[in-house]
C-alpha positions as CSV (number, residue, x, y, z in Angstrom):
1,M,-96.4,15.9,-106.6
2,G,-97.1,19.1,-104.5
3,S,-99.3,21.9,-105.6
4,F,-96.3,24.1,-106.3
5,A,-94.9,21.5,-108.7
6,M,-98.3,21.2,-110.4
7,N,-98.5,25.0,-110.9
8,I,-95.1,25.0,-112.4
9,L,-96.1,22.2,-114.7
10,Q,-99.3,24.0,-115.8
11,C,-97.3,27.2,-116.4
12,T,-94.7,25.3,-118.5
13,V,-97.4,23.6,-120.6
14,G,-99.3,26.8,-121.0
15,C,-96.2,28.7,-122.0
16,R,-95.3,26.1,-124.6
17,S,-98.8,26.3,-126.0
18,L,-98.6,30.1,-126.1
19,V,-95.2,30.1,-127.8
20,L,-96.5,27.6,-130.4
21,L,-99.6,29.6,-131.1
22,V,-97.5,32.8,-131.6
23,H,-94.9,30.9,-133.7
24,E,-97.5,29.3,-136.0
25,N,-99.4,32.6,-136.5
26,S,-96.5,35.1,-136.4
27,D,-97.3,36.9,-139.6
28,P,-100.2,39.3,-139.9
29,E,-102.7,38.7,-142.8
30,Y,-102.3,42.4,-143.8
31,P,-98.8,43.6,-142.6
32,Q,-99.3,47.0,-144.2
33,Y,-101.7,47.7,-141.3
34,T,-99.4,46.8,-138.5
35,S,-99.3,50.4,-137.1
36,F,-102.3,52.0,-135.3
37,L,-102.1,55.0,-137.6
38,S,-102.2,52.9,-140.8
39,R,-105.3,51.2,-139.5
40,L,-106.9,54.5,-138.4
41,K,-106.4,56.0,-141.9
42,T,-108.7,53.3,-143.3
43,F,-111.6,54.8,-141.3
44,D,-111.6,58.1,-143.2
45,S,-114.9,57.0,-144.9
46,H,-116.3,55.1,-141.9
47,P,-119.9,56.0,-141.3
48,A,-120.3,58.6,-138.6
49,R,-123.5,56.9,-137.4
50,S,-121.6,53.7,-136.5
51,C,-122.1,52.4,-133.0
52,Q,-118.3,52.0,-132.6
53,D,-115.7,54.7,-132.8
54,K,-112.8,54.4,-135.3
55,Y,-110.2,54.8,-132.5
56,S,-111.5,51.7,-130.6
57,L,-111.7,49.7,-133.7
58,A,-108.2,50.6,-134.9
59,A,-106.8,50.0,-131.5
60,S,-108.4,46.5,-131.5
61,G,-106.6,45.6,-134.7
62,F,-109.3,46.4,-137.2
63,T,-109.3,48.2,-140.5
64,Y,-112.3,49.6,-142.3
65,T,-113.4,47.6,-145.4
66,G,-115.3,50.4,-146.9
67,T,-118.7,48.6,-146.6
68,E,-121.3,49.7,-144.1
69,D,-119.8,49.0,-140.6
70,L,-117.7,46.0,-141.7
71,V,-114.2,45.8,-140.3
72,Q,-111.4,43.3,-140.7
73,C,-108.6,42.4,-138.3
74,H,-105.2,43.1,-139.9
75,Y,-103.7,40.2,-138.1
76,C,-106.1,37.3,-138.2
77,G,-108.3,38.4,-141.1
78,L,-111.5,38.2,-139.0
79,L,-114.4,40.2,-140.5
80,L,-117.0,41.7,-138.1
81,G,-119.9,43.9,-138.8
82,Q,-123.5,44.8,-137.7
83,W,-122.2,46.3,-134.5
84,E,-124.6,47.0,-131.7
85,E,-124.3,49.9,-129.3
86,N,-123.4,47.7,-126.3
87,D,-120.7,45.7,-128.2
88,E,-117.2,46.0,-126.7
89,V,-114.7,45.8,-129.5
90,W,-112.0,43.8,-127.8
91,Q,-114.5,41.3,-126.4
92,Q,-116.1,40.8,-129.8
93,H,-112.7,40.3,-131.4
94,T,-111.9,37.8,-128.7
95,L,-115.2,35.9,-128.9
96,H,-115.0,35.5,-132.6
97,N,-111.3,34.6,-132.7
98,P,-109.8,33.7,-129.3
99,K,-106.7,32.5,-131.1
100,C,-105.9,35.9,-132.8
101,V,-102.2,36.6,-131.9
102,F,-102.9,40.4,-132.0
103,V,-105.5,40.0,-129.2
104,L,-103.2,37.7,-127.3
105,L,-100.2,40.1,-127.5
106,Y,-102.2,43.2,-126.6
107,K,-104.7,41.8,-124.1
108,G,-103.1,38.7,-122.7
109,M,-104.3,35.1,-122.0
110,E,-106.1,36.1,-118.8
111,F,-108.3,38.6,-120.7
112,I,-109.1,35.9,-123.4
113,E,-110.0,33.3,-120.7
114,N,-112.2,35.9,-118.8
115,V,-114.1,36.8,-122.0
116,K,-114.6,33.1,-122.9
117,N,-115.7,32.3,-119.4
118,E,-118.1,35.2,-119.3
119,F,-119.6,34.2,-122.6
120,N,-120.0,30.6,-121.6
121,L,-121.7,31.7,-118.3
122,K,-124.1,33.9,-120.2
123,R,-124.8,31.1,-122.7
124,S,-125.5,28.6,-119.9
125,D,-127.8,31.1,-118.2
126,N,-129.4,32.0,-121.6
127,R,-128.8,35.7,-120.9
128,G,-127.4,38.2,-123.3
129,I,-127.3,35.8,-126.3
130,R,-128.9,36.9,-129.5
131,D,-131.7,34.7,-130.7
132,C,-130.9,34.9,-134.3
133,C,-127.8,34.0,-136.2
134,R,-126.7,36.8,-138.4
135,C,-125.2,34.3,-140.8
136,K,-128.7,34.1,-142.3
137,S,-128.5,37.7,-143.4
138,E,-127.4,38.8,-146.9
139,P,-123.7,38.7,-147.3
140,Y,-121.7,41.9,-147.6
141,D,-119.9,42.5,-150.9
142,V,-116.3,43.2,-149.7
143,G,-114.5,43.2,-153.0
144,N,-111.9,40.6,-153.9
145,N,-110.8,38.4,-151.1
146,R,-107.1,37.8,-151.8
147,D,-107.1,34.2,-150.7
148,N,-109.9,32.6,-152.8
149,G,-111.4,35.3,-155.0
150,N,-114.6,35.3,-152.9
151,S,-116.1,38.8,-152.9
152,Q,-118.7,38.3,-150.2
153,A,-118.5,37.7,-146.4
154,R,-121.1,36.6,-144.0
155,I,-121.0,38.2,-140.6
156,C,-122.0,36.0,-137.7
157,K,-122.4,37.1,-134.1
158,S,-124.2,34.3,-132.5
159,E,-124.0,31.6,-129.9
160,S,-122.9,29.1,-132.6
161,Y,-119.2,29.9,-131.9
162,D,-117.5,27.4,-129.8
163,V,-115.3,29.3,-127.4
164,V,-114.8,26.6,-124.8
165,G,-111.2,26.1,-123.8
């Protein structure tokens, strides 16, 4: 089989995987926050001292939970907090849930692959990876979780995430 045929085959397999991913995850966790403005309104009480601005967070699919700097993706339900000044919102969203359909639809598969590859390169070089796992920190109280009644969430931003392929 020639290289052209192999490229077509790879594209077909990749497209099927993409369609399946979107189909299986087509409904957002919190559909009331589908619009940018509805997400932005949740940041009315967002701390002004936060490292991340509310516009970037809302554009990246997040809503403010009302607790410290903890945000939640309206689509996949991912909770992220303890932001650092150099954190790029879309990259963090992608690293912590590379299968989020919102990220996929807005940023594309190439962006997701680039973020994963960059992270894996840094991890293999031992550069830019935090030494401690923030999972060990005290959990945030985030109110009632609608799925299991759990009112706490641990925020982990460490190398323990497997983002390979």
